[in-house]
C-alpha positions as CSV (number, residue, x, y, z in Angstrom):
1,X,17.4,57.2,-66.6
2,X,15.1,56.8,-63.7
3,X,15.6,59.1,-60.7
4,X,15.8,57.4,-57.3
5,X,12.8,59.0,-55.6
6,X,13.9,58.1,-52.1
7,X,17.3,59.7,-52.6
8,X,15.8,62.8,-54.2
9,X,13.3,63.3,-51.4
10,X,16.2,63.1,-48.9
11,X,17.9,66.2,-50.4
12,X,16.6,69.3,-48.7
13,X,17.7,72.1,-51.0
14,X,16.7,73.1,-54.5
15,X,20.3,73.5,-55.5
16,X,21.1,70.0,-54.2
17,X,18.1,68.5,-56.0
18,X,19.1,70.2,-59.3
19,X,22.7,68.9,-59.0
20,X,21.5,65.4,-58.0
21,X,19.1,65.1,-61.0
22,X,21.7,66.5,-63.4
23,X,24.2,63.9,-62.3
24,X,21.7,61.1,-62.4
25,X,20.7,62.1,-65.9
26,X,24.4,62.2,-66.8
27,X,24.0,65.7,-68.2
28,X,26.7,68.4,-68.1
29,X,26.3,71.7,-66.5
30,X,26.8,73.3,-69.9
31,X,24.1,71.2,-71.5
32,X,21.5,72.0,-68.8
33,X,22.5,75.6,-68.9
34,X,22.0,75.8,-72.7
35,X,18.7,74.0,-72.4
36,X,17.6,76.5,-69.8
37,X,18.8,79.5,-71.8
38,X,21.5,80.7,-69.3
39,X,25.2,80.7,-69.2
40,X,27.1,77.8,-67.6
41,X,28.5,80.2,-65.0
42,X,25.0,81.3,-64.0
43,X,23.8,77.7,-63.8
44,X,26.8,76.7,-61.7
45,X,26.0,79.4,-59.2
46,X,22.4,78.1,-59.0
47,X,23.6,74.5,-58.5
48,X,26.0,75.6,-55.8
49,X,23.4,77.5,-54.0
50,X,25.1,80.9,-54.5
51,X,22.2,82.2,-56.6
52,X,18.5,81.4,-56.1
53,X,16.6,80.8,-59.3
54,X,13.4,82.7,-60.1
55,X,10.3,80.6,-60.5
56,X,10.6,81.1,-64.3
57,X,14.2,80.0,-64.3
58,X,13.4,77.0,-62.1
59,X,10.8,75.9,-64.7
60,X,13.4,76.3,-67.5
61,X,15.9,74.2,-65.5
62,X,13.4,71.5,-64.8
63,X,12.5,71.4,-68.5
64,X,16.1,71.1,-69.4
65,X,16.6,68.3,-66.9
66,X,13.4,66.6,-68.2
67,X,11.7,66.5,-64.8
68,X,8.7,68.2,-63.3
69,X,9.5,71.5,-61.4
70,X,8.0,70.1,-58.2
71,X,10.7,67.4,-58.3
72,X,13.2,70.1,-57.6
73,X,11.4,71.6,-54.7
74,X,12.0,70.1,-51.2
75,X,8.9,68.9,-49.5
76,X,8.8,71.7,-46.8
77,X,9.1,74.4,-49.4
78,X,6.7,72.8,-51.7
79,X,4.1,72.3,-48.9
80,X,4.4,76.0,-47.9
81,X,4.0,77.2,-51.4
82,X,1.7,74.6,-52.8
83,X,-0.8,74.0,-50.0
84,X,-4.0,72.7,-51.5
85,X,-5.8,75.9,-50.2
86,X,-3.6,78.2,-52.4
87,X,-3.7,79.1,-56.0
88,X,-0.3,77.6,-56.4
89,X,-1.5,74.4,-54.7
90,X,-4.3,74.0,-57.2
91,X,-1.9,74.7,-60.1
92,X,0.5,72.1,-58.8
93,X,-2.2,69.5,-58.6
94,X,-3.2,70.2,-62.2
95,X,0.4,70.2,-63.4
96,X,1.0,66.9,-61.6
97,X,-2.0,65.3,-63.3
98,X,-0.9,66.6,-66.7
99,X,2.7,65.4,-66.1
100,X,1.6,61.9,-65.2
101,X,-0.5,61.6,-68.3
102,X,2.4,62.9,-70.4
103,X,4.8,60.4,-69.0
C-alpha cells in the first residue's frame, strides 16, 4: 500500500510516524515487532513514545515496515542530524539514491 506522503510529513514524532506507517500498511504491532527482532511489548512502548528507539532499532523497525528509515524521522530532526555538511547527511543522500533505485 502507498503511504500518503502529505499525511506522513504532518506527523511530528518518530513514534507517531511509526504508528501511522504500520496502520497504513495494515501490519500488526506483533508482526512489526517480530520483523524488527523485539518483543511486542517493547515495540508498543516505542510506538507510544514511552521508549525512544536506538538508531539500530529504528533501522530494524523501518525494514520491518518496508520503508526507508528517513521516512520515520520528522523533518526537523532529520534536518538537524542529516544536514548535507555532516557525515550523516552524506550517508542519507547515498541511502536515498540507493532506496529510489531499489523501488
